[in-house]
C-alpha positions in Angstrom: -22.2 -6.6 19.0 -18.5 -6.6 18.1 -16.9 -3.3 16.9 -14.7 -3.7 13.9 -14.0 0.0 13.6 -10.3 1.2 13.1 -8.7 4.5 12.4 -6.2 4.4 9.5 -4.3 7.5 8.3 -6.5 9.4 10.6 -9.6 8.1 8.7 -12.4 6.3 10.3 -12.9 2.9 8.7 -15.8 0.6 9.6 -13.5 -2.4 9.5 -9.8 -3.1 8.7 -10.2 -4.6 5.3 -9.1 -2.5 2.4 -9.5 -3.4 -1.3 -5.9 -2.7 -2.5 -4.9 -0.9 -5.7 -5.5 -3.1 -8.8 -7.4 -3.2 -12.1 -10.6 -4.0 -10.2 -10.5 -0.6 -8.5 -10.5 1.3 -11.7 -14.3 1.7 -12.4 -17.2 3.3 -10.4 -19.3 0.1 -10.9 -16.6 -2.0 -9.2 -16.1 0.5 -6.4 -19.8 0.4 -5.6 -19.7 -3.4 -5.5 -16.6 -3.3 -3.2 -18.4 -1.0 -0.7 -21.5 -3.2 -0.9 -19.4 -6.2 0.0 -18.3 -4.4 3.1 -14.8 -3.1 2.5 -13.6 -0.5 5.0 -11.8 1.6 2.3 -10.6 1.3 -1.2 -7.3 2.2 -3.0 -7.7 3.1 -6.6 -5.7 1.6 -9.4 -2.3 3.3 -9.5 -1.5 6.1 -11.9 2.2 5.6 -12.9 4.8 8.4 -12.9 5.6 7.5 -16.5 2.0 8.1 -17.5 2.0 11.6 -16.0 5.3 12.4 -17.7 4.0 11.2 -21.1 0.7 13.1 -20.9 2.3 16.4 -20.0 5.2 16.0 -22.3 3.7 18.3 -24.9 3.3 21.0 -22.2 6.9 20.5 -20.9 8.2 21.0 -24.5 6.5 24.5 -24.7 8.5 25.8 -21.8 11.2 28.2 -22.3 14.7 27.7 -20.8 14.0 30.1 -17.9 10.7 28.2 -17.1 12.0 24.6 -17.5 12.8 24.1 -13.8 11.3 21.9 -11.1 9.6 24.6 -9.0 8.0 26.1 -12.1 6.8 22.7 -13.3 5.3 22.0 -9.8 3.2 25.1 -9.7 2.3 25.5 -13.4 -1.5 24.9 -13.8 -1.5 22.4 -16.6 -4.6 21.7 -18.5 -5.3 18.0 -18.5 -6.1 16.9 -22.1 -5.4 13.2 -22.1 -8.0 10.7 -21.4 -6.1 8.6 -18.7 -5.5 11.4 -16.2 -8.8 13.0 -16.8 -10.5 9.6 -16.2 -8.5 9.2 -13.0 -9.4 12.5 -11.5 -13.0 12.1 -12.6 -13.1 8.6 -11.0 -12.0 10.1 -7.7 -14.6 12.8 -7.9 -17.5 10.5 -8.9 -16.5 7.9 -6.3 -16.6 10.5 -3.5 -20.2 11.4 -4.6 -21.5 7.9 -4.2 -19.3 6.1 -1.7 -19.3 6.5 2.0 -16.0 4.7 2.6 -12.6 6.4 2.3 -11.2 6.6 -1.3 -7.4 6.5 -1.4 -5.6 7.5 -4.6 -2.4 5.7 -5.6 0.7 6.9 -7.6 3.4 4.4 -8.5 6.6 6.5 -8.6 10.4 6.1 -8.6 11.6 9.7 -8.6 10.8 13.0 -6.7 10.7 15.0 -9.9 8.0 16.9 -11.9 5.0 14.6 -11.4 4.6 15.7 -7.9 2.2 18.6 -8.9 -0.3 15.8 -9.9 -0.7 14.9 -6.2 -2.3 18.3 -5.6 -4.8 17.6 -8.5 -5.6 14.3 -6.8 -6.4 16.1 -3.5 -8.5 18.7 -5.3 -10.5 16.0 -6.9 -11.5 14.8 -3.4 -9.3 11.9 -2.6 -9.3 11.2 1.3 -5.6 10.1 1.2 -2.9 9.2 -1.2 -0.8 6.0 -1.3 2.6 6.3 -2.8 3.8 3.0 -4.3 7.6 3.2 -4.4 10.3 0.8 -5.5 13.7 1.8 -6.6 15.3 -1.2 -8.3 19.0 -0.9 -7.4 20.4 -1.6 -10.8 22.5 1.5 -11.0 25.7 0.1 -9.4 27.2 3.6 -9.0 24.5 4.4 -6.4 25.0 3.4 -2.8 22.3 2.0 -0.7 22.0 5.3 1.1 21.4 7.0 -2.3 18.5 4.6 -3.0 17.0 5.1 0.4 17.2 8.9 0.2 14.9 8.8 -2.9 12.1 7.5 -0.7 12.4 10.4 1.7 12.8 12.9 -1.2 9.5 11.7 -2.7 7.7 12.0 0.6 9.1 15.5 1.3 8.1 16.7 -2.1 4.6 15.4 -2.1 3.8 16.3 1.4 4.8 19.9 0.7 2.0 20.1 -1.9 -0.9 18.4 -0.2 -2.6 18.3 3.1 -4.4 14.9 2.9 -2.7 11.9 4.6 0.1 10.1 2.8 0.8 6.3 3.0 3.9 4.7 1.6 3.8 1.3 0.0 7.4 -0.1 0.1 9.3 -3.3 -0.7 11.4 -5.3 1.8 14.5 -4.9 -0.3 16.6 -2.7 2.0 20.0 -3.4 3.6 18.6 -2.1 6.9 14.9 -2.7 6.5 14.0 -2.1 10.2 15.8 1.2 10.3 14.2 2.4 7.1 10.7 1.5 8.3 11.4 3.3 11.5 12.8 6.4 9.9 10.1 6.6 7.2 7.4 6.4 9.9 8.8 9.5 11.5 8.7 11.4 8.2 5.6 13.3 6.9 3.7 10.0 6.3 0.8 8.7 8.2 1.1 5.0 7.3 3.3 2.3 5.8 2.0 -0.6 3.6 4.1 -3.8 3.9 4.9 -4.9 1.2 4.2 -4.4 -2.4 4.2 -7.3 -4.8 6.3 -6.9 -7.9 6.2 -8.4 -11.4 8.9 -11.1 -11.3 10.5 -12.7 -14.4 10.7 -16.5 -14.9 12.4 -18.7 -17.5 10.6 -20.8 -20.1 13.2 -23.6 -20.5 11.4 -25.1 -23.5 11.6 -22.0 -25.6 14.6 -20.7 -23.7 13.2 -17.2 -23.1 12.3 -14.8 -20.2 8.6 -14.8 -19.4 6.4 -13.4 -16.6 5.7 -15.4 -13.4 2.4 -15.7 -11.5 0.8 -12.3 -11.0 -1.5 -13.2 -8.1 -0.1 -13.8 -4.7 -0.5 -17.2 -2.9 -2.2 -17.7 0.4 1.1 -18.3 2.2 2.8 -15.1 0.9 1.7 -13.1 4.0 4.4 -14.4 6.3 7.1 -11.8 5.3 4.8 -9.0 6.1 3.7 -10.7 9.3 7.3 -10.9 10.5 8.1 -7.3 9.9 4.9 -5.8 11.2 5.2 -8.0 14.3 8.7 -6.7 14.8 8.0 -3.0 14.1 4.5 -2.5 15.4 5.4 -0.7 18.5 8.6 1.0 17.2 7.1 3.1 14.6 5.2 6.5 14.4 2.7 5.6 11.7 0.0 3.0 11.0 1.0 -0.4 9.5 -1.0 -2.0 6.8 -0.4 -5.6 5.7 -0.3 -6.4 2.0 0.4 -9.5 -0.2 -1.0 -13.0 0.6 -4.1 -11.9 2.4 -6.5 -14.4 1.2 -8.5 -15.4 4.3 -10.0 -14.3 7.6 -7.4 -16.3 9.4 -4.5 -14.3 7.8 -6.4 -11.0 8.7 -6.6 -12.1 12.4 -2.9 -13.0 12.4 -2.0 -9.6 11.0 -4.0 -7.8 13.6 -2.7 -9.9 16.3 1.0 -8.9 15.5 0.1 -5.2 15.2 -1.4 -4.3 11.7 -4.0 -1.5 11.7 -5.4 -2.6 8.4 -5.0 -5.3 5.6 -5.1 -4.9 1.8 -6.8 -7.6 -0.2 -6.2 -7.9 -4.0 -5.6 -11.4 -5.3 -8.5 -12.9 -3.4 -10.7 -10.4 -5.1 -9.6 -11.8 -8.5 -9.9 -15.3 -7.4 -13.2 -15.3 -5.4 -14.9 -12.1 -6.3 -15.9 -9.1 -4.1 -18.2 -11.3 -1.8 -15.1 -12.7 -0.3 -14.8 -9.4 1.7 -18.2 -10.1 3.2 -17.2 -13.6 4.3 -14.0 -12.3 5.7 -15.9 -9.8 7.8 -18.4 -12.3 9.1 -15.7 -14.8 10.1 -13.5 -12.1 11.7 -16.6 -11.1 13.8 -17.3 -14.6 14.7 -13.7 -15.2 15.8 -13.8 -12.1 17.9 -17.1 -13.2 19.6 -15.7 -16.6 20.3 -12.6 -15.1 22.0 -14.6 -12.4 23.9 -13.2 -9.5 22.1 -15.6 -6.5 21.7 -13.3 -4.4 19.6 -10.1 -4.8 17.4 -8.3 -2.7 19.9 -8.7 -5.5 22.4 -6.3 -7.8 20.6 -4.4 -5.6 18.1 -0.7 -6.1 18.7 -1.2 -8.8 21.3 1.5 -10.9 19.7 3.9 -8.2 18.5 7.5 -8.4 19.3 7.2 -6.1 22.4 4.2 -8.1 23.8 5.4 -11.6 23.3 7.7 -13.6 25.5 9.0 -15.8 22.6 11.1 -13.2 20.8 13.1 -16.0 18.9 10.0 -16.7 16.8 10.3 -13.4 15.2 14.0 -13.1 15.0 14.9 -16.7 14.1 16.1 -16.9 10.5 17.7 -20.3 10.2 16.1 -23.8 10.2 18.8 -25.7 12.1 16.7 -26.5 15.1 13.7 -27.7 13.0 15.7 -29.8 10.5 18.0 -31.1 13.2 15.0 -32.8 14.8 14.1 -34.7 11.7 16.3 -37.6 10.5 
């Protein structure tokens, strides 16, 4: 019998398939169905930094001038009165009572400010780990690239000083020195990196000449950017790597594991095909392993990473000249 077990963020997972953070992971009924389908872990729908600010704004306004400082705000025991945050903490607690798979909370954040105290409440509610989904859009032209990068480290430092559960960091590929940032973050207080988050992107309606939203769901070819960077960084980092965006099939899962991913996160496929798609992915992954005489994921994980392949150019090549030059 093939063994699909992996260890991610120090947690034991029965397989490497994680249901990623989305609207589908925001109810106990769905979480039960996701576990029944076979997922190795689940990441709850993100709470946004802005939501935390808004729901505690009435408390912040009561503070006197001597109390209105970051350290006081972090340690002040706020009473949660608004439904959204109460629901989130309750969902964590209820999920931990009925699920056997790890429950990972998620906070979408862009600063290292007052919201960090909420991470402690997430831990107290019973979350097994916390995923920080961070993206600093570099629209402030007065800030340097180094200024933007430092925000990621500041957030990690602030949150890690408040909690003991593992932290993973979900980041974008938009850095001037992406490899260096991935490496340096992996040696910070985190236990894992998720490559990469998928953002809302604008599009243009040329009929009505207005800005509109583009496709929300990923496509089944969108995994290739994550594949490249996981493959290049797999043996150069000090944390687990989880692949995200474009994981629609068992084939893309196998590819990610071969280049060095510890886990994969599935979202769009759940919307398109329902939770049973996880069951099919597990069955096909197991079948592929049996056909290739692998008894465990450790037997082939990272087999095709940059450090283990002899064809380095396939990872490092960025131009099409050779390919297009052969076609006339």
